[in-house]
C-alpha positions in Angstrom: 0.0 0.0 0.0 1.4 3.5 -0.9 2.3 5.9 1.8 -0.3 8.7 2.3 1.3 12.1 3.0 -1.8 14.4 2.8 -0.1 17.0 0.7 -3.1 19.3 0.9 -2.9 19.7 4.7 0.9 20.1 4.6 0.7 22.8 2.0 -2.1 24.6 3.9 0.0 24.5 7.1 3.0 26.0 5.3 0.9 28.6 3.5 -0.7 29.7 6.8 2.8 30.3 8.4 4.0 32.1 5.3 1.0 34.4 5.4 1.9 35.3 9.0 5.4 36.1 7.8 4.2 38.6 5.3 6.1 41.9 5.6 9.2 40.3 7.1 12.7 41.1 5.7 14.7 38.8 3.5 14.3 35.0 3.7 12.1 35.3 6.7 9.2 36.0 4.5 9.5 33.3 1.9 11.7 30.4 3.1 9.6 27.9 5.1 12.1 26.9 7.8 13.4 30.5 8.4 9.8 31.9 8.3 8.6 29.3 10.7 11.4 30.1 13.2 10.8 33.8 12.9 7.0 33.5 13.4 7.4 31.3 16.5 10.0 33.6 18.0 7.6 36.5 17.3 4.8 34.8 19.1 7.1 34.1 22.1 7.9 37.9 22.2 4.3 38.8 21.9 3.2 36.6 24.7 6.1 37.8 27.0 5.5 41.4 26.2 1.8 41.3 26.8 2.8 40.6 30.4 5.6 43.1 30.5 3.3 45.9 29.1 1.3 45.7 32.3 4.4 46.0 34.5 5.7 48.9 32.4 2.5 50.9 32.6 2.2 50.4 36.3 5.8 51.6 36.8 5.0 54.7 34.6 1.8 55.5 36.6 3.8 55.2 39.9 6.4 57.6 38.6 3.8 60.1 37.5 1.9 59.9 40.8 5.2 60.3 42.7 6.1 63.4 40.7 2.7 64.9 41.4 2.7 64.0 45.0 6.2 65.5 45.5 4.9 68.9 44.2 2.6 68.9 47.2 5.3 67.8 49.7 4.5 64.1 49.9 6.3 61.0 48.8 4.5 58.4 46.7 4.2 55.9 49.6 2.7 58.6 51.9 0.3 59.7 49.2 -0.9 56.1 48.4 -1.2 55.3 52.1 -3.5 58.3 52.7 -5.5 57.5 49.5 -6.2 54.0 50.9 -6.9 55.2 54.4 -9.4 57.8 53.2 -11.1 55.3 50.9 -10.6 57.3 47.8 -11.6 54.8 45.0 -9.2 56.0 42.3 -6.7 53.6 40.9 -3.1 54.4 39.8 -4.1 54.8 36.2 -6.6 57.6 37.0 -4.4 59.2 39.6 -1.5 59.3 37.1 -3.7 60.9 34.5 -4.9 63.5 37.0 -1.3 64.3 38.0 -0.1 64.6 34.4 -3.0 66.3 32.6 -5.2 67.8 35.3 -3.0 69.2 38.1 -5.8 71.2 39.7 -7.9 68.0 40.1 -4.9 66.2 41.5 -4.4 69.0 43.9 -8.1 68.6 45.0 -7.4 65.0 45.8 -4.3 65.9 47.8 -6.3 68.5 49.8 -9.0 65.9 50.5 -6.3 63.7 52.1 -5.3 66.3 54.7 
C-alpha cells in the first residue's frame, strides 16, 4: 500500500505560516524553515510582552503619581497610604492621568487627604 502524505494539509499549514510572515525582511518572508522560526519567535515575544506591558504601565503610573505628590510635599508611599486610608476609590491609572493632565484636580485629591 502506498504511503499517504496528505499534501493538501501540509501545504495549507506551510501557507498559513508564510501568510503570518508577510512583511518580514529577506528570507524570513518566503523560506519555510526560516519563516517558521521567525514567526514562532515573534509569538514568544508577543506573549512575553503582553505581560511586560502591564508592568511597564504600572511603573509609569507610579512615577507620575510620585512626581505629582512631591509637588505637594509628599512621597509616593505617603500619598498612596493616605489614599487607601481615606477610601478614595481612584486607581493608579486615573491618579497618574490627573497628576499629568489635570494638576488642579490632582491638587483637590491631595487636599482631601489632609
